[in-house]
mmCIF file of the N, C-alpha and C atoms, coordinates in Angstrom:
data_MODEL
# 
_entry.id   MODEL 
# 
loop_
_atom_site.group_PDB 
_atom_site.id 
_atom_site.type_symbol 
_atom_site.label_atom_id 
_atom_site.label_alt_id 
_atom_site.label_comp_id 
_atom_site.label_asym_id 
_atom_site.label_entity_id 
_atom_site.label_seq_id 
_atom_site.pdbx_PDB_ins_code 
_atom_site.Cartn_x 
_atom_site.Cartn_y 
_atom_site.Cartn_z 
_atom_site.occupancy 
_atom_site.B_iso_or_equiv 
_atom_site.pdbx_formal_charge 
_atom_site.auth_seq_id 
_atom_site.auth_comp_id 
_atom_site.auth_asym_id 
_atom_site.auth_atom_id 
_atom_site.pdbx_PDB_model_num 
ATOM 1   N N  . MET A 1 1  ? 0.846  -1.170 0.000  1.00 0.00 ? 1  MET A N  1 
ATOM 2   C CA . MET A 1 1  ? 0.000  0.000  0.000  1.00 0.00 ? 1  MET A CA 1 
ATOM 3   C C  . MET A 1 1  ? 0.895  1.239  0.000  1.00 0.00 ? 1  MET A C  1 
ATOM 4   N N  . ALA A 1 2  ? 0.919  1.928  -1.099 1.00 0.00 ? 2  ALA A N  1 
ATOM 5   C CA . ALA A 1 2  ? 1.731  3.134  -1.205 1.00 0.00 ? 2  ALA A CA 1 
ATOM 6   C C  . ALA A 1 2  ? 0.895  4.366  -0.870 1.00 0.00 ? 2  ALA A C  1 
ATOM 7   N N  . LEU A 1 3  ? 1.489  5.273  -0.124 1.00 0.00 ? 3  LEU A N  1 
ATOM 8   C CA . LEU A 1 3  ? 0.812  6.516  0.248  1.00 0.00 ? 3  LEU A CA 1 
ATOM 9   C C  . LEU A 1 3  ? 1.451  7.677  -0.494 1.00 0.00 ? 3  LEU A C  1 
ATOM 10  N N  . ASP A 1 4  ? 0.620  8.609  -0.946 1.00 0.00 ? 4  ASP A N  1 
ATOM 11  C CA . ASP A 1 4  ? 1.185  9.806  -1.559 1.00 0.00 ? 4  ASP A CA 1 
ATOM 12  C C  . ASP A 1 4  ? 1.458  10.846 -0.464 1.00 0.00 ? 4  ASP A C  1 
ATOM 13  N N  . ALA A 1 5  ? 2.071  11.940 -0.838 1.00 0.00 ? 5  ALA A N  1 
ATOM 14  C CA . ALA A 1 5  ? 2.471  12.963 0.139  1.00 0.00 ? 5  ALA A CA 1 
ATOM 15  C C  . ALA A 1 5  ? 1.274  13.538 0.894  1.00 0.00 ? 5  ALA A C  1 
ATOM 16  N N  . ASN A 1 6  ? 0.144  13.715 0.217  1.00 0.00 ? 6  ASN A N  1 
ATOM 17  C CA . ASN A 1 6  ? -1.051 14.243 0.888  1.00 0.00 ? 6  ASN A CA 1 
ATOM 18  C C  . ASN A 1 6  ? -1.578 13.276 1.940  1.00 0.00 ? 6  ASN A C  1 
ATOM 19  N N  . GLN A 1 7  ? -1.598 11.975 1.616  1.00 0.00 ? 7  GLN A N  1 
ATOM 20  C CA . GLN A 1 7  ? -2.056 10.969 2.576  1.00 0.00 ? 7  GLN A CA 1 
ATOM 21  C C  . GLN A 1 7  ? -1.122 10.912 3.778  1.00 0.00 ? 7  GLN A C  1 
ATOM 22  N N  . MET A 1 8  ? 0.186  10.982 3.544  1.00 0.00 ? 8  MET A N  1 
ATOM 23  C CA . MET A 1 8  ? 1.144  10.949 4.646  1.00 0.00 ? 8  MET A CA 1 
ATOM 24  C C  . MET A 1 8  ? 0.974  12.174 5.545  1.00 0.00 ? 8  MET A C  1 
ATOM 25  N N  . ALA A 1 9  ? 0.739  13.341 4.956  1.00 0.00 ? 9  ALA A N  1 
ATOM 26  C CA . ALA A 1 9  ? 0.532  14.557 5.744  1.00 0.00 ? 9  ALA A CA 1 
ATOM 27  C C  . ALA A 1 9  ? -0.746 14.444 6.569  1.00 0.00 ? 9  ALA A C  1 
ATOM 28  N N  . GLU A 1 10 ? -1.781 13.870 5.982  1.00 0.00 ? 10 GLU A N  1 
ATOM 29  C CA . GLU A 1 10 ? -3.046 13.699 6.706  1.00 0.00 ? 10 GLU A CA 1 
ATOM 30  C C  . GLU A 1 10 ? -2.868 12.775 7.905  1.00 0.00 ? 10 GLU A C  1 
ATOM 31  N N  . ILE A 1 11 ? -2.179 11.672 7.707  1.00 0.00 ? 11 ILE A N  1 
ATOM 32  C CA . ILE A 1 11 ? -1.943 10.722 8.798  1.00 0.00 ? 11 ILE A CA 1 
ATOM 33  C C  . ILE A 1 11 ? -1.057 11.339 9.876  1.00 0.00 ? 11 ILE A C  1 
ATOM 34  N N  . ALA A 1 12 ? -0.057 12.108 9.478  1.00 0.00 ? 12 ALA A N  1 
ATOM 35  C CA . ALA A 1 12 ? 0.837  12.761 10.441 1.00 0.00 ? 12 ALA A CA 1 
ATOM 36  C C  . ALA A 1 12 ? 0.079  13.743 11.321 1.00 0.00 ? 12 ALA A C  1 
ATOM 37  N N  . ALA A 1 13 ? -1.036 14.264 10.835 1.00 0.00 ? 13 ALA A N  1 
ATOM 38  C CA . ALA A 1 13 ? -1.824 15.227 11.607 1.00 0.00 ? 13 ALA A CA 1 
ATOM 39  C C  . ALA A 1 13 ? -2.784 14.545 12.584 1.00 0.00 ? 13 ALA A C  1 
ATOM 40  N N  . TYR A 1 14 ? -2.940 13.224 12.492 1.00 0.00 ? 14 TYR A N  1 
ATOM 41  C CA . TYR A 1 14 ? -3.828 12.493 13.405 1.00 0.00 ? 14 TYR A CA 1 
ATOM 42  C C  . TYR A 1 14 ? -3.321 12.618 14.842 1.00 0.00 ? 14 TYR A C  1 
ATOM 43  N N  . ASP A 1 15 ? -4.239 12.556 15.806 1.00 0.00 ? 15 ASP A N  1 
ATOM 44  C CA . ASP A 1 15 ? -3.815 12.487 17.199 1.00 0.00 ? 15 ASP A CA 1 
ATOM 45  C C  . ASP A 1 15 ? -3.343 11.052 17.489 1.00 0.00 ? 15 ASP A C  1 
ATOM 46  N N  . GLU A 1 16 ? -2.805 10.829 18.684 1.00 0.00 ? 16 GLU A N  1 
ATOM 47  C CA . GLU A 1 16 ? -2.214 9.526  19.022 1.00 0.00 ? 16 GLU A CA 1 
ATOM 48  C C  . GLU A 1 16 ? -3.186 8.367  18.840 1.00 0.00 ? 16 GLU A C  1 
ATOM 49  N N  . GLU A 1 17 ? -4.409 8.528  19.336 1.00 0.00 ? 17 GLU A N  1 
ATOM 50  C CA . GLU A 1 17 ? -5.382 7.439  19.282 1.00 0.00 ? 17 GLU A CA 1 
ATOM 51  C C  . GLU A 1 17 ? -5.790 7.132  17.836 1.00 0.00 ? 17 GLU A C  1 
ATOM 52  N N  . LYS A 1 18 ? -6.016 8.166  17.051 1.00 0.00 ? 18 LYS A N  1 
ATOM 53  C CA . LYS A 1 18 ? -6.416 7.956  15.664 1.00 0.00 ? 18 LYS A CA 1 
ATOM 54  C C  . LYS A 1 18 ? -5.273 7.326  14.862 1.00 0.00 ? 18 LYS A C  1 
ATOM 55  N N  . ARG A 1 19 ? -4.010 7.727  15.146 1.00 0.00 ? 19 ARG A N  1 
ATOM 56  C CA . ARG A 1 19 ? -2.847 7.130  14.473 1.00 0.00 ? 19 ARG A CA 1 
ATOM 57  C C  . ARG A 1 19 ? -2.715 5.657  14.829 1.00 0.00 ? 19 ARG A C  1 
ATOM 58  N N  . LEU A 1 20 ? -2.917 5.322  16.106 1.00 0.00 ? 20 LEU A N  1 
ATOM 59  C CA . LEU A 1 20 ? -2.847 3.924  16.532 1.00 0.00 ? 20 LEU A CA 1 
ATOM 60  C C  . LEU A 1 20 ? -3.932 3.113  15.835 1.00 0.00 ? 20 LEU A C  1 
ATOM 61  N N  . ASN A 1 21 ? -5.162 3.616  15.836 1.00 0.00 ? 21 ASN A N  1 
ATOM 62  C CA . ASN A 1 21 ? -6.258 2.901  15.174 1.00 0.00 ? 21 ASN A CA 1 
ATOM 63  C C  . ASN A 1 21 ? -5.981 2.698  13.693 1.00 0.00 ? 21 ASN A C  1 
ATOM 64  N N  . TYR A 1 22 ? -5.467 3.728  13.039 1.00 0.00 ? 22 TYR A N  1 
ATOM 65  C CA . TYR A 1 22 ? -5.117 3.620  11.618 1.00 0.00 ? 22 TYR A CA 1 
ATOM 66  C C  . TYR A 1 22 ? -4.038 2.557  11.433 1.00 0.00 ? 22 TYR A C  1 
ATOM 67  N N  . SER A 1 23 ? -3.015 2.565  12.282 1.00 0.00 ? 23 SER A N  1 
ATOM 68  C CA . SER A 1 23 ? -1.911 1.612  12.168 1.00 0.00 ? 23 SER A CA 1 
ATOM 69  C C  . SER A 1 23 ? -2.386 0.174  12.325 1.00 0.00 ? 23 SER A C  1 
ATOM 70  N N  . VAL A 1 24 ? -3.183 -0.081 13.361 1.00 0.00 ? 24 VAL A N  1 
ATOM 71  C CA . VAL A 1 24 ? -3.672 -1.443 13.604 1.00 0.00 ? 24 VAL A CA 1 
ATOM 72  C C  . VAL A 1 24 ? -4.559 -1.895 12.447 1.00 0.00 ? 24 VAL A C  1 
ATOM 73  N N  . LYS A 1 25 ? -5.453 -1.039 12.002 1.00 0.00 ? 25 LYS A N  1 
ATOM 74  C CA . LYS A 1 25 ? -6.336 -1.377 10.881 1.00 0.00 ? 25 LYS A CA 1 
ATOM 75  C C  . LYS A 1 25 ? -5.515 -1.727 9.632  1.00 0.00 ? 25 LYS A C  1 
ATOM 76  N N  . THR A 1 26 ? -4.477 -0.938 9.351  1.00 0.00 ? 26 THR A N  1 
ATOM 77  C CA . THR A 1 26 ? -3.647 -1.173 8.175  1.00 0.00 ? 26 THR A CA 1 
ATOM 78  C C  . THR A 1 26 ? -2.847 -2.463 8.312  1.00 0.00 ? 26 THR A C  1 
ATOM 79  N N  . MET A 1 27 ? -2.313 -2.744 9.510  1.00 0.00 ? 27 MET A N  1 
ATOM 80  C CA . MET A 1 27 ? -1.573 -3.988 9.727  1.00 0.00 ? 27 MET A CA 1 
ATOM 81  C C  . MET A 1 27 ? -2.460 -5.200 9.484  1.00 0.00 ? 27 MET A C  1 
ATOM 82  N N  . VAL A 1 28 ? -3.697 -5.129 9.947  1.00 0.00 ? 28 VAL A N  1 
ATOM 83  C CA . VAL A 1 28 ? -4.629 -6.247 9.758  1.00 0.00 ? 28 VAL A CA 1 
ATOM 84  C C  . VAL A 1 28 ? -4.963 -6.404 8.273  1.00 0.00 ? 28 VAL A C  1 
ATOM 85  N N  . GLN A 1 29 ? -5.272 -5.289 7.600  1.00 0.00 ? 29 GLN A N  1 
ATOM 86  C CA . GLN A 1 29 ? -5.615 -5.355 6.175  1.00 0.00 ? 29 GLN A CA 1 
ATOM 87  C C  . GLN A 1 29 ? -4.465 -5.878 5.334  1.00 0.00 ? 29 GLN A C  1 
ATOM 88  N N  . GLU A 1 30 ? -3.263 -5.386 5.588  1.00 0.00 ? 30 GLU A N  1 
ATOM 89  C CA . GLU A 1 30 ? -2.096 -5.755 4.789  1.00 0.00 ? 30 GLU A CA 1 
ATOM 90  C C  . GLU A 1 30 ? -1.446 -7.059 5.242  1.00 0.00 ? 30 GLU A C  1 
ATOM 91  N N  . ARG A 1 31 ? -1.796 -7.507 6.452  1.00 0.00 ? 31 ARG A N  1 
ATOM 92  C CA . ARG A 1 31 ? -1.220 -8.718 7.046  1.00 0.00 ? 31 ARG A CA 1 
ATOM 93  C C  . ARG A 1 31 ? 0.310  -8.634 7.116  1.00 0.00 ? 31 ARG A C  1 
ATOM 94  N N  . GLN A 1 32 ? 0.809  -7.414 7.469  1.00 0.00 ? 32 GLN A N  1 
ATOM 95  C CA . GLN A 1 32 ? 2.250  -7.175 7.595  1.00 0.00 ? 32 GLN A CA 1 
ATOM 96  C C  . GLN A 1 32 ? 2.508  -6.221 8.753  1.00 0.00 ? 32 GLN A C  1 
ATOM 97  N N  . ILE A 1 33 ? 3.629  -6.450 9.418  1.00 0.00 ? 33 ILE A N  1 
ATOM 98  C CA . ILE A 1 33 ? 4.139  -5.522 10.422 1.00 0.00 ? 33 ILE A CA 1 
ATOM 99  C C  . ILE A 1 33 ? 5.627  -5.364 10.145 1.00 0.00 ? 33 ILE A C  1 
ATOM 100 N N  . TRP A 1 34 ? 6.091  -4.140 10.082 1.00 0.00 ? 34 TRP A N  1 
ATOM 101 C CA . TRP A 1 34 ? 7.500  -3.857 9.836  1.00 0.00 ? 34 TRP A CA 1 
ATOM 102 C C  . TRP A 1 34 ? 8.175  -3.481 11.147 1.00 0.00 ? 34 TRP A C  1 
ATOM 103 N N  . ILE A 1 35 ? 9.391  -3.966 11.345 1.00 0.00 ? 35 ILE A N  1 
ATOM 104 C CA . ILE A 1 35 ? 10.171 -3.602 12.523 1.00 0.00 ? 35 ILE A CA 1 
ATOM 105 C C  . ILE A 1 35 ? 11.532 -3.068 12.083 1.00 0.00 ? 35 ILE A C  1 
ATOM 106 N N  . LEU A 1 36 ? 12.186 -2.355 12.967 1.00 0.00 ? 36 LEU A N  1 
ATOM 107 C CA . LEU A 1 36 ? 13.527 -1.839 12.699 1.00 0.00 ? 36 LEU A CA 1 
ATOM 108 C C  . LEU A 1 36 ? 14.561 -2.879 13.122 1.00 0.00 ? 36 LEU A C  1 
ATOM 109 N N  . THR A 1 37 ? 15.550 -3.101 12.265 1.00 0.00 ? 37 THR A N  1 
ATOM 110 C CA . THR A 1 37 ? 16.639 -4.020 12.601 1.00 0.00 ? 37 THR A CA 1 
ATOM 111 C C  . THR A 1 37 ? 17.971 -3.354 12.273 1.00 0.00 ? 37 THR A C  1 
ATOM 112 N N  . ASP A 1 38 ? 19.019 -3.882 12.886 1.00 0.00 ? 38 ASP A N  1 
ATOM 113 C CA . ASP A 1 38 ? 20.374 -3.466 12.563 1.00 0.00 ? 38 ASP A CA 1 
ATOM 114 C C  . ASP A 1 38 ? 21.250 -4.706 12.505 1.00 0.00 ? 38 ASP A C  1 
ATOM 115 N N  . GLU A 1 39 ? 22.543 -4.530 12.470 1.00 0.00 ? 39 GLU A N  1 
ATOM 116 C CA . GLU A 1 39 ? 23.439 -5.681 12.343 1.00 0.00 ? 39 GLU A CA 1 
ATOM 117 C C  . GLU A 1 39 ? 23.383 -6.631 13.542 1.00 0.00 ? 39 GLU A C  1 
ATOM 118 N N  . HIS A 1 40 ? 22.803 -6.185 14.665 1.00 0.00 ? 40 HIS A N  1 
ATOM 119 C CA . HIS A 1 40 ? 22.698 -7.021 15.865 1.00 0.00 ? 40 HIS A CA 1 
ATOM 120 C C  . HIS A 1 40 ? 21.322 -7.651 16.024 1.00 0.00 ? 40 HIS A C  1 
ATOM 121 N N  . GLY A 1 41 ? 20.404 -7.343 15.124 1.00 0.00 ? 41 GLY A N  1 
ATOM 122 C CA . GLY A 1 41 ? 19.052 -7.893 15.211 1.00 0.00 ? 41 GLY A CA 1 
ATOM 123 C C  . GLY A 1 41 ? 18.019 -6.798 15.351 1.00 0.00 ? 41 GLY A C  1 
ATOM 124 N N  . CYS A 1 42 ? 16.985 -7.095 16.094 1.00 0.00 ? 42 CYS A N  1 
ATOM 125 C CA . CYS A 1 42 ? 15.865 -6.178 16.278 1.00 0.00 ? 42 CYS A CA 1 
ATOM 126 C C  . CYS A 1 42 ? 16.273 -4.975 17.131 1.00 0.00 ? 42 CYS A C  1 
ATOM 127 N N  . VAL A 1 43 ? 15.886 -3.783 16.686 1.00 0.00 ? 43 VAL A N  1 
ATOM 128 C CA . VAL A 1 43 ? 16.172 -2.563 17.454 1.00 0.00 ? 43 VAL A CA 1 
ATOM 129 C C  . VAL A 1 43 ? 15.178 -2.484 18.615 1.00 0.00 ? 43 VAL A C  1 
ATOM 130 N N  . MET A 1 44 ? 15.687 -2.280 19.816 1.00 0.00 ? 44 MET A N  1 
ATOM 131 C CA . MET A 1 44 ? 14.841 -2.214 21.016 1.00 0.00 ? 44 MET A CA 1 
ATOM 132 C C  . MET A 1 44 ? 14.880 -0.810 21.612 1.00 0.00 ? 44 MET A C  1 
ATOM 133 N N  . LEU A 1 45 ? 13.758 -0.415 22.191 1.00 0.00 ? 45 LEU A N  1 
ATOM 134 C CA . LEU A 1 45 ? 13.693 0.812  22.976 1.00 0.00 ? 45 LEU A CA 1 
ATOM 135 C C  . LEU A 1 45 ? 13.581 0.392  24.426 1.00 0.00 ? 45 LEU A C  1 
ATOM 136 N N  . ASN A 1 46 ? 14.401 0.981  25.288 1.00 0.00 ? 46 ASN A N  1 
ATOM 137 C CA . ASN A 1 46 ? 14.429 0.576  26.691 1.00 0.00 ? 46 ASN A CA 1 
ATOM 138 C C  . ASN A 1 46 ? 14.186 1.764  27.611 1.00 0.00 ? 46 ASN A C  1 
ATOM 139 N N  . THR A 1 47 ? 13.444 1.509  28.684 1.00 0.00 ? 47 THR A N  1 
ATOM 140 C CA . THR A 1 47 ? 13.317 2.453  29.784 1.00 0.00 ? 47 THR A CA 1 
ATOM 141 C C  . THR A 1 47 ? 13.642 1.676  31.051 1.00 0.00 ? 47 THR A C  1 
ATOM 142 N N  . GLU A 1 48 ? 13.590 2.344  32.177 1.00 0.00 ? 48 GLU A N  1 
ATOM 143 C CA . GLU A 1 48 ? 13.832 1.629  33.432 1.00 0.00 ? 48 GLU A CA 1 
ATOM 144 C C  . GLU A 1 48 ? 12.788 0.561  33.680 1.00 0.00 ? 48 GLU A C  1 
ATOM 145 N N  . ASP A 1 49 ? 11.563 0.805  33.210 1.00 0.00 ? 49 ASP A N  1 
ATOM 146 C CA . ASP A 1 49 ? 10.443 -0.094 33.509 1.00 0.00 ? 49 ASP A CA 1 
ATOM 147 C C  . ASP A 1 49 ? 10.131 -1.116 32.441 1.00 0.00 ? 49 ASP A C  1 
ATOM 148 N N  . GLU A 1 50 ? 10.490 -0.847 31.187 1.00 0.00 ? 50 GLU A N  1 
ATOM 149 C CA . GLU A 1 50 ? 10.069 -1.763 30.138 1.00 0.00 ? 50 GLU A CA 1 
ATOM 150 C C  . GLU A 1 50 ? 10.984 -1.721 28.920 1.00 0.00 ? 50 GLU A C  1 
ATOM 151 N N  . ASP A 1 51 ? 10.882 -2.775 28.131 1.00 0.00 ? 51 ASP A N  1 
ATOM 152 C CA . ASP A 1 51 ? 11.549 -2.859 26.836 1.00 0.00 ? 51 ASP A CA 1 
ATOM 153 C C  . ASP A 1 51 ? 10.456 -2.983 25.785 1.00 0.00 ? 51 ASP A C  1 
ATOM 154 N N  . CYS A 1 52 ? 10.694 -2.405 24.618 1.00 0.00 ? 52 CYS A N  1 
ATOM 155 C CA . CYS A 1 52 ? 9.697  -2.552 23.562 1.00 0.00 ? 52 CYS A CA 1 
ATOM 156 C C  . CYS A 1 52 ? 10.371 -2.579 22.188 1.00 0.00 ? 52 CYS A C  1 
ATOM 157 N N  . VAL A 1 53 ? 9.640  -3.081 21.224 1.00 0.00 ? 53 VAL A N  1 
ATOM 158 C CA . VAL A 1 53 ? 10.080 -3.163 19.841 1.00 0.00 ? 53 VAL A CA 1 
ATOM 159 C C  . VAL A 1 53 ? 9.270  -2.131 19.052 1.00 0.00 ? 53 VAL A C  1 
ATOM 160 N N  . PRO A 1 54 ? 9.942  -1.160 18.407 1.00 0.00 ? 54 PRO A N  1 
ATOM 161 C CA . PRO A 1 54 ? 9.183  -0.191 17.611 1.00 0.00 ? 54 PRO A CA 1 
ATOM 162 C C  . PRO A 1 54 ? 8.633  -0.843 16.346 1.00 0.00 ? 54 PRO A C  1 
ATOM 163 N N  . VAL A 1 55 ? 7.354  -0.596 16.098 1.00 0.00 ? 55 VAL A N  1 
ATOM 164 C CA . VAL A 1 55 ? 6.698  -1.124 14.887 1.00 0.00 ? 55 VAL A CA 1 
ATOM 165 C C  . VAL A 1 55 ? 6.175  0.024  14.063 1.00 0.00 ? 55 VAL A C  1 
# 
């Protein structure tokens, strides 16, 4: 699913909840999830309380 510049600008203007809903809906429709990787594997984000994988 390719987005043009206008669609990307529209999505960027969404609030957090609307962006999350759009993301989940698109992942289900496309049956794909992309993650960030580097030479060591999956890129992780860490805080004192939790670790997460950016999608």
